[in-house]
DRENMI-182781 format. One record per residue (C-alpha): residue number from 0; chain; x, y, z. Coordinates in steps of 0.02 Angstrom, whole numbers, plus 50000, padded with zeros to 5 digits. Last residue first. Example, Ala and Ser with C-alpha at 12.3 -4.5 7.8 and 13.67 -1.06 7.14 Angstrom:
// DRENMI-182781
(kelo 1,"A",(50684,49947,50357));
(kelo 0,"A",(50615,49775,50390));
//
This chain:
// DRENMI-182781
(kelo 530,"A",(46566,45631,46748));
(kelo 529,"A",(46585,45696,46925));
(kelo 528,"A",(46751,45777,46886));
(kelo 527,"A",(46674,45864,46738));
(kelo 526,"A",(46811,45925,46623));
(kelo 525,"A",(46785,46079,46516));
(kelo 524,"A",(46838,46119,46340));
(kelo 523,"A",(46810,45947,46267));
(kelo 522,"A",(46894,45887,46109));
(kelo 521,"A",(46783,45794,45986));
(kelo 520,"A",(46884,45858,45840));
(kelo 519,"A",(47004,45991,45905));
(kelo 518,"A",(47015,46153,46003));
(kelo 517,"A",(46827,46155,46027));
(kelo 516,"A",(46731,46316,45992));
(kelo 515,"A",(46647,46415,46132));
(kelo 514,"A",(46652,46579,46034));
(kelo 513,"A",(46706,46690,46179));
(kelo 512,"A",(46790,46560,46290));
(kelo 511,"A",(46882,46444,46171));
(kelo 510,"A",(46913,46537,46008));
(kelo 509,"A",(46914,46713,46081));
(kelo 508,"A",(47025,46663,46227));
(kelo 507,"A",(47148,46565,46120));
(kelo 506,"A",(47150,46700,45985));
(kelo 505,"A",(47198,46829,46116));
(kelo 504,"A",(47334,46713,46182));
(kelo 503,"A",(47400,46695,46005));
(kelo 502,"A",(47399,46882,45969));
(kelo 501,"A",(47482,46935,46131));
(kelo 500,"A",(47614,46797,46126));
(kelo 499,"A",(47645,46815,45939));
(kelo 498,"A",(47670,47003,45958));
(kelo 497,"A",(47794,46985,46101));
(kelo 496,"A",(47891,46838,46028));
(kelo 495,"A",(47897,46916,45855));
(kelo 494,"A",(47962,47080,45926));
(kelo 493,"A",(48103,46982,46014));
(kelo 492,"A",(48175,46910,45852));
(kelo 491,"A",(48286,47056,45803));
(kelo 490,"A",(48342,47083,45983));
(kelo 489,"A",(48379,46896,45991));
(kelo 488,"A",(48496,46909,45842));
(kelo 487,"A",(48586,47059,45913));
(kelo 486,"A",(48607,46980,46084));
(kelo 485,"A",(48677,46819,46011));
(kelo 484,"A",(48807,46911,45910));
(kelo 483,"A",(48821,46978,45733));
(kelo 482,"A",(48996,47031,45678));
(kelo 481,"A",(48992,46954,45504));
(kelo 480,"A",(48821,47020,45455));
(kelo 479,"A",(48763,46929,45299));
(kelo 478,"A",(48851,46762,45323));
(kelo 477,"A",(48837,46788,45511));
(kelo 476,"A",(48648,46763,45498));
(kelo 475,"A",(48675,46584,45437));
(kelo 474,"A",(48789,46548,45585));
(kelo 473,"A",(48664,46624,45707));
(kelo 472,"A",(48526,46515,45635));
(kelo 471,"A",(48635,46360,45657));
(kelo 470,"A",(48677,46407,45836));
(kelo 469,"A",(48492,46429,45876));
(kelo 468,"A",(48451,46257,45807));
(kelo 467,"A",(48446,46167,45976));
(kelo 466,"A",(48351,46305,46067));
(kelo 465,"A",(48452,46344,46225));
(kelo 464,"A",(48507,46512,46153));
(kelo 463,"A",(48330,46570,46188));
(kelo 462,"A",(48244,46708,46091));
(kelo 461,"A",(48168,46610,45946));
(kelo 460,"A",(48092,46470,46049));
(kelo 459,"A",(48001,46598,46158));
(kelo 458,"A",(47834,46591,46065));
(kelo 457,"A",(47823,46403,46046));
(kelo 456,"A",(47814,46322,46219));
(kelo 455,"A",(47696,46455,46284));
(kelo 454,"A",(47573,46427,46142));
(kelo 453,"A",(47589,46238,46150));
(kelo 452,"A",(47548,46239,46336));
(kelo 451,"A",(47380,46323,46302));
(kelo 450,"A",(47334,46187,46177));
(kelo 449,"A",(47387,46053,46302));
(kelo 448,"A",(47278,46128,46438));
(kelo 447,"A",(47129,46129,46319));
(kelo 446,"A",(47153,45946,46273));
(kelo 445,"A",(47170,45903,46458));
(kelo 444,"A",(46995,45971,46494));
(kelo 443,"A",(46969,46113,46618));
(kelo 442,"A",(46862,46103,46776));
(kelo 441,"A",(46963,46153,46927));
(kelo 440,"A",(47021,45974,46954));
(kelo 439,"A",(47066,45957,46770));
(kelo 438,"A",(47181,46107,46793));
(kelo 437,"A",(47280,46014,46926));
(kelo 436,"A",(47272,45850,46829));
(kelo 435,"A",(47356,45932,46677));
(kelo 434,"A",(47470,46045,46779));
(kelo 433,"A",(47573,45920,46878));
(kelo 432,"A",(47596,45769,46764));
(kelo 431,"A",(47608,45891,46615));
(kelo 430,"A",(47756,45991,46682));
(kelo 429,"A",(47900,45867,46667));
(kelo 428,"A",(47848,45774,46509));
(kelo 427,"A",(47792,45939,46435));
(kelo 426,"A",(47966,46017,46455));
(kelo 425,"A",(48057,45865,46386));
(kelo 424,"A",(47938,45847,46238));
(kelo 423,"A",(47949,46029,46188));
(kelo 422,"A",(48139,46033,46206));
(kelo 421,"A",(48199,46209,46243));
(kelo 420,"A",(48225,46196,46430));
(kelo 419,"A",(48300,46364,46483));
(kelo 418,"A",(48194,46490,46388));
(kelo 417,"A",(48053,46362,46379));
(kelo 416,"A",(48027,46380,46567));
(kelo 415,"A",(47979,46562,46537));
(kelo 414,"A",(47856,46523,46397));
(kelo 413,"A",(47777,46383,46500));
(kelo 412,"A",(47755,46501,46648));
(kelo 411,"A",(47679,46636,46537));
(kelo 410,"A",(47557,46507,46464));
(kelo 409,"A",(47503,46453,46639));
(kelo 408,"A",(47485,46633,46699));
(kelo 407,"A",(47375,46676,46550));
(kelo 406,"A",(47283,46511,46570));
(kelo 405,"A",(47225,46553,46746));
(kelo 404,"A",(47132,46701,46673));
(kelo 403,"A",(46998,46579,46612));
(kelo 402,"A",(46926,46564,46787));
(kelo 401,"A",(46997,46463,46933));
(kelo 400,"A",(47105,46597,47012));
(kelo 399,"A",(47004,46632,47169));
(kelo 398,"A",(47157,46637,47283));
(kelo 397,"A",(47090,46488,47381));
(kelo 396,"A",(47028,46403,47223));
(kelo 395,"A",(47202,46410,47147));
(kelo 394,"A",(47276,46342,47309));
(kelo 393,"A",(47151,46199,47313));
(kelo 392,"A",(47196,46157,47133));
(kelo 391,"A",(47381,46152,47179));
(kelo 390,"A",(47346,46041,47330));
(kelo 389,"A",(47245,45918,47226));
(kelo 388,"A",(47369,45922,47081));
(kelo 387,"A",(47518,45897,47197));
(kelo 386,"A",(47430,45748,47278));
(kelo 385,"A",(47383,45671,47110));
(kelo 384,"A",(47556,45691,47034));
(kelo 383,"A",(47647,45629,47190));
(kelo 382,"A",(47540,45472,47195));
(kelo 381,"A",(47699,45364,47205));
(kelo 380,"A",(47642,45262,47056));
(kelo 379,"A",(47613,45416,46947));
(kelo 378,"A",(47781,45501,46976));
(kelo 377,"A",(47872,45336,46954));
(kelo 376,"A",(47782,45306,46788));
(kelo 375,"A",(47820,45483,46726));
(kelo 374,"A",(48003,45474,46777));
(kelo 373,"A",(48025,45299,46706));
(kelo 372,"A",(47946,45350,46541));
(kelo 371,"A",(48058,45503,46530));
(kelo 370,"A",(48210,45390,46554));
(kelo 369,"A",(48164,45274,46410));
(kelo 368,"A",(48095,45419,46307));
(kelo 367,"A",(48264,45506,46308));
(kelo 366,"A",(48351,45351,46242));
(kelo 365,"A",(48220,45332,46105));
(kelo 364,"A",(48235,45517,46058));
(kelo 363,"A",(48424,45503,46049));
(kelo 362,"A",(48411,45358,45927));
(kelo 361,"A",(48282,45442,45816));
(kelo 360,"A",(48407,45482,45677));
(kelo 359,"A",(48420,45296,45641));
(kelo 358,"A",(48233,45294,45608));
(kelo 357,"A",(48251,45421,45470));
(kelo 356,"A",(48392,45325,45389));
(kelo 355,"A",(48292,45163,45405));
(kelo 354,"A",(48138,45240,45327));
(kelo 353,"A",(48235,45313,45180));
(kelo 352,"A",(48327,45148,45152));
(kelo 351,"A",(48162,45053,45155));
(kelo 350,"A",(48091,45172,45025));
(kelo 349,"A",(48245,45155,44916));
(kelo 348,"A",(48237,44965,44931));
(kelo 347,"A",(48054,44968,44879));
(kelo 346,"A",(48108,45036,44712));
(kelo 345,"A",(48140,45191,44608));
(kelo 344,"A",(48158,45332,44733));
(kelo 343,"A",(48253,45491,44691));
(kelo 342,"A",(48199,45469,44510));
(kelo 341,"A",(48095,45630,44505));
(kelo 340,"A",(47936,45534,44461));
(kelo 339,"A",(47975,45391,44580));
(kelo 338,"A",(48021,45509,44722));
(kelo 337,"A",(47860,45607,44702));
(kelo 336,"A",(47757,45448,44704));
(kelo 335,"A",(47857,45386,44854));
(kelo 334,"A",(47821,45544,44951));
(kelo 333,"A",(47637,45535,44901));
(kelo 332,"A",(47633,45359,44978));
(kelo 331,"A",(47737,45393,45134));
(kelo 330,"A",(47659,45557,45190));
(kelo 329,"A",(47474,45516,45180));
(kelo 328,"A",(47504,45337,45239));
(kelo 327,"A",(47604,45376,45396));
(kelo 326,"A",(47492,45520,45449));
(kelo 325,"A",(47345,45404,45417));
(kelo 324,"A",(47415,45272,45535));
(kelo 323,"A",(47443,45408,45665));
(kelo 322,"A",(47257,45448,45660));
(kelo 321,"A",(47215,45274,45725));
(kelo 320,"A",(47113,45323,45878));
(kelo 319,"A",(47031,45462,45779));
(kelo 318,"A",(46976,45348,45638));
(kelo 317,"A",(46941,45202,45754));
(kelo 316,"A",(46809,45313,45835));
(kelo 315,"A",(46820,45397,46005));
(kelo 314,"A",(46712,45540,45939));
(kelo 313,"A",(46662,45515,45756));
(kelo 312,"A",(46485,45458,45789));
(kelo 311,"A",(46388,45297,45759));
(kelo 310,"A",(46377,45271,45946));
(kelo 309,"A",(46432,45089,45960));
(kelo 308,"A",(46523,45067,45795));
(kelo 307,"A",(46623,45228,45816));
(kelo 306,"A",(46654,45276,45637));
(kelo 305,"A",(46793,45192,45537));
(kelo 304,"A",(46678,45085,45428));
(kelo 303,"A",(46576,45235,45372));
(kelo 302,"A",(46390,45192,45369));
(kelo 301,"A",(46342,45367,45424));
(kelo 300,"A",(46446,45435,45281));
(kelo 299,"A",(46595,45547,45326));
(kelo 298,"A",(46715,45422,45406));
(kelo 297,"A",(46766,45282,45288));
(kelo 296,"A",(46721,45375,45129));
(kelo 295,"A",(46827,45521,45188));
(kelo 294,"A",(46980,45408,45193));
(kelo 293,"A",(46959,45369,45009));
(kelo 292,"A",(46942,45554,44971));
(kelo 291,"A",(47097,45596,45073));
(kelo 290,"A",(47196,45457,44986));
(kelo 289,"A",(47143,45525,44817));
(kelo 288,"A",(47188,45703,44870));
(kelo 287,"A",(47361,45645,44926));
(kelo 286,"A",(47389,45552,44763));
(kelo 285,"A",(47337,45707,44666));
(kelo 284,"A",(47461,45809,44766));
(kelo 283,"A",(47600,45681,44736));
(kelo 282,"A",(47559,45688,44550));
(kelo 281,"A",(47570,45877,44549));
(kelo 280,"A",(47727,45880,44657));
(kelo 279,"A",(47815,45755,44543));
(kelo 278,"A",(47765,45852,44388));
(kelo 277,"A",(47838,46011,44465));
(kelo 276,"A",(47997,45918,44510));
(kelo 275,"A",(48013,45849,44334));
(kelo 274,"A",(47985,46019,44257));
(kelo 273,"A",(48122,46089,44369));
(kelo 272,"A",(48081,46194,44522));
(kelo 271,"A",(48172,46359,44530));
(kelo 270,"A",(48355,46360,44576));
(kelo 269,"A",(48403,46462,44729));
(kelo 268,"A",(48489,46309,44801));
(kelo 267,"A",(48532,46275,44982));
(kelo 266,"A",(48676,46156,45022));
(kelo 265,"A",(48777,46226,44877));
(kelo 264,"A",(48923,46278,44985));
(kelo 263,"A",(48887,46462,44954));
(kelo 262,"A",(49046,46554,44996));
(kelo 261,"A",(49073,46656,45152));
(kelo 260,"A",(49248,46720,45181));
(kelo 259,"A",(49202,46902,45157));
(kelo 258,"A",(49068,46889,45293));
(kelo 257,"A",(48939,47021,45249));
(kelo 256,"A",(48939,47194,45327));
(kelo 255,"A",(49005,47272,45167));
(kelo 254,"A",(48844,47218,45082));
(kelo 253,"A",(48751,47354,45177));
(kelo 252,"A",(48566,47313,45190));
(kelo 251,"A",(48449,47460,45208));
(kelo 250,"A",(48369,47475,45380));
(kelo 249,"A",(48369,47337,45510));
(kelo 248,"A",(48240,47426,45618));
(kelo 247,"A",(48128,47466,45468));
(kelo 246,"A",(48140,47282,45416));
(kelo 245,"A",(48099,47215,45590));
(kelo 244,"A",(47950,47323,45639));
(kelo 243,"A",(47823,47352,45500));
(kelo 242,"A",(47875,47226,45367));
(kelo 241,"A",(47934,47082,45476));
(kelo 240,"A",(47811,47111,45618));
(kelo 239,"A",(47663,47115,45497));
(kelo 238,"A",(47721,46961,45400));
(kelo 237,"A",(47740,46864,45562));
(kelo 236,"A",(47569,46921,45623));
(kelo 235,"A",(47485,46863,45463));
(kelo 234,"A",(47576,46696,45455));
(kelo 233,"A",(47551,46668,45642));
(kelo 232,"A",(47363,46700,45628));
(kelo 231,"A",(47347,46588,45474));
(kelo 230,"A",(47432,46442,45561));
(kelo 229,"A",(47340,46475,45724));
(kelo 228,"A",(47173,46436,45642));
(kelo 227,"A",(47240,46266,45589));
(kelo 226,"A",(47316,46240,45763));
(kelo 225,"A",(47149,46275,45847));
(kelo 224,"A",(47058,46148,45740));
(kelo 223,"A",(47195,46015,45762));
(kelo 222,"A",(47216,46026,45951));
(kelo 221,"A",(47159,45850,46002));
(kelo 220,"A",(47203,45768,45834));
(kelo 219,"A",(47347,45669,45911));
(kelo 218,"A",(47221,45589,46031));
(kelo 217,"A",(47199,45620,46217));
(kelo 216,"A",(47134,45469,46312));
(kelo 215,"A",(47051,45469,46483));
(kelo 214,"A",(47012,45298,46555));
(kelo 213,"A",(47120,45308,46712));
(kelo 212,"A",(47053,45479,46761));
(kelo 211,"A",(47162,45573,46886));
(kelo 210,"A",(47337,45508,46848));
(kelo 209,"A",(47263,45461,46681));
(kelo 208,"A",(47268,45643,46628));
(kelo 207,"A",(47458,45646,46643));
(kelo 206,"A",(47486,45490,46537));
(kelo 205,"A",(47362,45555,46409));
(kelo 204,"A",(47449,45725,46403));
(kelo 203,"A",(47619,45642,46376));
(kelo 202,"A",(47548,45541,46232));
(kelo 201,"A",(47459,45692,46158));
(kelo 200,"A",(47624,45787,46155));
(kelo 199,"A",(47711,45655,46047));
(kelo 198,"A",(47556,45616,45944));
(kelo 197,"A",(47548,45801,45893));
(kelo 196,"A",(47735,45832,45872));
(kelo 195,"A",(47746,45709,45726));
(kelo 194,"A",(47626,45807,45618));
(kelo 193,"A",(47439,45836,45602));
(kelo 192,"A",(47417,45954,45456));
(kelo 191,"A",(47370,46136,45439));
(kelo 190,"A",(47503,46184,45565));
(kelo 189,"A",(47535,46282,45725));
(kelo 188,"A",(47644,46209,45863));
(kelo 187,"A",(47810,46281,45805));
(kelo 186,"A",(47749,46456,45763));
(kelo 185,"A",(47895,46532,45858));
(kelo 184,"A",(48010,46404,45775));
(kelo 183,"A",(47972,46381,45591));
(kelo 182,"A",(47871,46539,45563));
(kelo 181,"A",(47985,46652,45666));
(kelo 180,"A",(48141,46577,45586));
(kelo 179,"A",(48068,46610,45412));
(kelo 178,"A",(48027,46791,45451));
(kelo 177,"A",(48194,46819,45539));
(kelo 176,"A",(48295,46747,45395));
(kelo 175,"A",(48200,46854,45271));
(kelo 174,"A",(48229,47008,45378));
(kelo 173,"A",(48412,46958,45394));
(kelo 172,"A",(48425,46961,45204));
(kelo 171,"A",(48378,47146,45198));
(kelo 170,"A",(48277,47177,45041));
(kelo 169,"A",(48344,47199,44865));
(kelo 168,"A",(48239,47056,44797));
(kelo 167,"A",(48392,46942,44784));
(kelo 166,"A",(48432,46975,44967));
(kelo 165,"A",(48254,46930,45019));
(kelo 164,"A",(48271,46767,44921));
(kelo 163,"A",(48440,46725,44998));
(kelo 162,"A",(48378,46753,45175));
(kelo 161,"A",(48223,46648,45139));
(kelo 160,"A",(48332,46505,45072));
(kelo 159,"A",(48442,46506,45228));
(kelo 158,"A",(48287,46490,45340));
(kelo 157,"A",(48194,46368,45225));
(kelo 156,"A",(48322,46230,45206));
(kelo 155,"A",(48407,46183,45371));
(kelo 154,"A",(48286,46264,45493));
(kelo 153,"A",(48128,46217,45399));
(kelo 152,"A",(48188,46040,45366));
(kelo 151,"A",(48229,46012,45550));
(kelo 150,"A",(48048,45980,45602));
(kelo 149,"A",(47963,45884,45461));
(kelo 148,"A",(47783,45935,45493));
(kelo 147,"A",(47855,46098,45560));
(kelo 146,"A",(47880,46148,45378));
(kelo 145,"A",(47700,46212,45373));
(kelo 144,"A",(47743,46351,45497));
(kelo 143,"A",(47895,46402,45397));
(kelo 142,"A",(47797,46399,45234));
(kelo 141,"A",(47672,46521,45312));
(kelo 140,"A",(47814,46636,45368));
(kelo 139,"A",(47892,46634,45194));
(kelo 138,"A",(47722,46652,45110));
(kelo 137,"A",(47682,46805,45217));
(kelo 136,"A",(47844,46888,45166));
(kelo 135,"A",(47839,46838,44982));
(kelo 134,"A",(47667,46910,44947));
(kelo 133,"A",(47718,47076,44873));
(kelo 132,"A",(47867,47000,44781));
(kelo 131,"A",(47752,46868,44704));
(kelo 130,"A",(47770,46692,44774));
(kelo 129,"A",(47842,46552,44668));
(kelo 128,"A",(48008,46552,44761));
(kelo 127,"A",(47925,46527,44930));
(kelo 126,"A",(47792,46398,44889));
(kelo 125,"A",(47896,46301,44762));
(kelo 124,"A",(48046,46297,44876));
(kelo 123,"A",(47938,46232,45019));
(kelo 122,"A",(47860,46095,44911));
(kelo 121,"A",(48029,46047,44841));
(kelo 120,"A",(48098,46021,45016));
(kelo 119,"A",(47946,45919,45066));
(kelo 118,"A",(47954,45810,44911));
(kelo 117,"A",(48141,45776,44914));
(kelo 116,"A",(48121,45586,44924));
(kelo 115,"A",(48206,45598,45093));
(kelo 114,"A",(48070,45708,45167));
(kelo 113,"A",(47917,45615,45104));
(kelo 112,"A",(47991,45446,45153));
(kelo 111,"A",(48043,45511,45323));
(kelo 110,"A",(47870,45582,45357));
(kelo 109,"A",(47800,45406,45338));
(kelo 108,"A",(47924,45327,45457));
(kelo 107,"A",(47909,45475,45576));
(kelo 106,"A",(47725,45437,45606));
(kelo 105,"A",(47759,45258,45661));
(kelo 104,"A",(47901,45311,45778));
(kelo 103,"A",(47796,45450,45854));
(kelo 102,"A",(47648,45336,45890));
(kelo 101,"A",(47755,45197,45961));
(kelo 100,"A",(47845,45302,46092));
(kelo 99,"A",(47718,45435,46142));
(kelo 98,"A",(47608,45318,46248));
(kelo 97,"A",(47740,45233,46355));
(kelo 96,"A",(47699,45047,46356));
(kelo 95,"A",(47871,44992,46298));
(kelo 94,"A",(47960,45104,46424));
(kelo 93,"A",(47858,45076,46582));
(kelo 92,"A",(47845,44895,46524));
(kelo 91,"A",(48034,44875,46538));
(kelo 90,"A",(48055,44950,46712));
(kelo 89,"A",(47895,44870,46777));
(kelo 88,"A",(47950,44719,46879));
(kelo 87,"A",(48107,44799,46952));
(kelo 86,"A",(48018,44960,46995));
(kelo 85,"A",(47869,44870,47073));
(kelo 84,"A",(47980,44758,47180));
(kelo 83,"A",(48075,44910,47243));
(kelo 82,"A",(47913,45000,47285));
(kelo 81,"A",(47835,44852,47373));
(kelo 80,"A",(47991,44832,47481));
(kelo 79,"A",(47992,45016,47522));
(kelo 78,"A",(48109,45143,47440));
(kelo 77,"A",(47981,45178,47305));
(kelo 76,"A",(47867,45247,47441));
(kelo 75,"A",(47682,45265,47400));
(kelo 74,"A",(47622,45438,47451));
(kelo 73,"A",(47448,45444,47527));
(kelo 72,"A",(47278,45484,47452));
(kelo 71,"A",(47146,45491,47588));
(kelo 70,"A",(46970,45429,47551));
(kelo 69,"A",(46837,45518,47656));
(kelo 68,"A",(46731,45557,47504));
(kelo 67,"A",(46780,45449,47357));
(kelo 66,"A",(46608,45442,47276));
(kelo 65,"A",(46640,45604,47183));
(kelo 64,"A",(46827,45638,47160));
(kelo 63,"A",(46914,45756,47281));
(kelo 62,"A",(47026,45625,47363));
(kelo 61,"A",(47092,45703,47524));
(kelo 60,"A",(47279,45736,47521));
(kelo 59,"A",(47433,45652,47596));
(kelo 58,"A",(47611,45676,47658));
(kelo 57,"A",(47642,45553,47802));
(kelo 56,"A",(47816,45611,47854));
(kelo 55,"A",(47896,45443,47812));
(kelo 54,"A",(47796,45432,47650));
(kelo 53,"A",(47862,45602,47596));
(kelo 52,"A",(48043,45552,47633));
(kelo 51,"A",(48029,45386,47539));
(kelo 50,"A",(47939,45468,47394));
(kelo 49,"A",(48072,45604,47387));
(kelo 48,"A",(48211,45476,47362));
(kelo 47,"A",(48124,45385,47219));
(kelo 46,"A",(48057,45546,47142));
(kelo 45,"A",(48233,45620,47144));
(kelo 44,"A",(48301,45467,47054));
(kelo 43,"A",(48171,45489,46917));
(kelo 42,"A",(48213,45675,46907));
(kelo 41,"A",(48398,45634,46894));
(kelo 40,"A",(48367,45512,46751));
(kelo 39,"A",(48254,45640,46668));
(kelo 38,"A",(48389,45775,46679));
(kelo 37,"A",(48523,45655,46616));
(kelo 36,"A",(48420,45626,46460));
(kelo 35,"A",(48384,45813,46444));
(kelo 34,"A",(48573,45851,46453));
(kelo 33,"A",(48614,45944,46614));
(kelo 32,"A",(48544,46114,46662));
(kelo 31,"A",(48673,46240,46720));
(kelo 30,"A",(48694,46294,46540));
(kelo 29,"A",(48517,46359,46540));
(kelo 28,"A",(48551,46469,46691));
(kelo 27,"A",(48707,46539,46609));
(kelo 26,"A",(48615,46568,46444));
(kelo 25,"A",(48473,46657,46532));
(kelo 24,"A",(48599,46763,46629));
(kelo 23,"A",(48696,46804,46471));
(kelo 22,"A",(48533,46855,46390));
(kelo 21,"A",(48496,46976,46532));
(kelo 20,"A",(48673,47044,46525));
(kelo 19,"A",(48656,47067,46336));
(kelo 18,"A",(48494,47162,46360));
(kelo 17,"A",(48571,47280,46487));
(kelo 16,"A",(48726,47308,46379));
(kelo 15,"A",(48622,47327,46221));
(kelo 14,"A",(48519,47461,46307));
(kelo 13,"A",(48675,47549,46369));
(kelo 12,"A",(48755,47541,46199));
(kelo 11,"A",(48601,47614,46118));
(kelo 10,"A",(48596,47753,46246));
(kelo 9,"A",(48781,47787,46217));
(kelo 8,"A",(48754,47789,46029));
(kelo 7,"A",(48609,47910,46044));
(kelo 6,"A",(48710,48023,46157));
(kelo 5,"A",(48858,48017,46037));
(kelo 4,"A",(48743,48060,45891));
(kelo 3,"A",(48668,48205,45987));
(kelo 2,"A",(48842,48269,46031));
(kelo 1,"A",(48895,48257,45849));
(kelo 0,"A",(48743,48357,45796));
//
């Protein structure tokens, strides 16, 4: 018996040793990367130098677009006189005209009111703490996915709260933490609502698509249908992994493993919603429904004022083009109603203060966007994006990888890159100018490429130390298991990554290629180069 136990322990140690070495390698590689802002500045500088070298050697590609037969696309050098004049003249407009900048800032103003009034936090507490013991797991994961609308709220509030709730139910608190973390982070791109990440990614996709088609626009609603379906898939898969894999692996919780120095600092409350909070949520909900009904009158009837006035349809209508305005309205107004009822907001000054506090937290994003905008603009002006897309598409055709299977490799690549570059916007800003036009050239629409990217970008968030909130999650976990390390936490989360990847990719193929459904309102699946 003792020999068997020693053998099992040695095997376990060996497995942990191999896994820890792998994680150490990922962490080491990730630490080699500079700050995302520095990374974009270096990439922009690299494009400048590379454009001069490529132009000197005459790098070019034949234009594949109909009507452009015989036209050769050459590299424009930023080190030439024209290039230097262009950079100096367009540095400011590259930034101010960058598609994701204004849309994200407008959306975040409305979300900030809803968040700082306490409405979003109360909504999550009400969902999780009001669930029956049998339903608590799936509700925790579902609430995690929904919390992505206000990014950090899920990490800061829901993850610690879920651990406490599982503990109070006699279940392992790390299972609750894992379920919430999986919903918030591995299900990052799924949601029932259009949030701040949607206009952010759509802006980068638009910039990339316009390298090939100057008139192509990708709206924030581009992946909405697929993301709604993904929400329920992630909730179901997350509950399954938690109850069938993670909890049995963790076993019965031993309170002796907890950190003896941990004391609840009061940042996360187990208190149920007060009568005032419940009333605030009800009135905020009614306000939201009223706004939705009013909005429906502008788009559902044939005479709707926000329909496309030329075609009479919804595609390319003011409604879809202005979806960010409705994100702002449907968060700000119900948020204020909740705040007024619960006395967290009593005047316009409180609303302004909430907006200004939220906007002040966007300073790093604005700095990052400045350098990202230069990189994207430089990449486009030099023709690097178009030439790389043409040559990449030719390579895919040469190896006969132009069918739907190309997306499996694309999603895997995004998932791998995400291990070392955790920012969704930073990763997409770098990869979109290459892969969006490349996949357009073999017949796939930018909206579809973006949906595939979001799968890869999400599923590995929970197993990379490079994710910005990974340290916070590790600190919360250490409250219940004082000697927990990075390798242990990632080993707990790895089953979610594997199951989510398989399930989400399967849904993607069934949704798009088997059922032929669009990933969003008016979103195309295929791109016709001749069209």
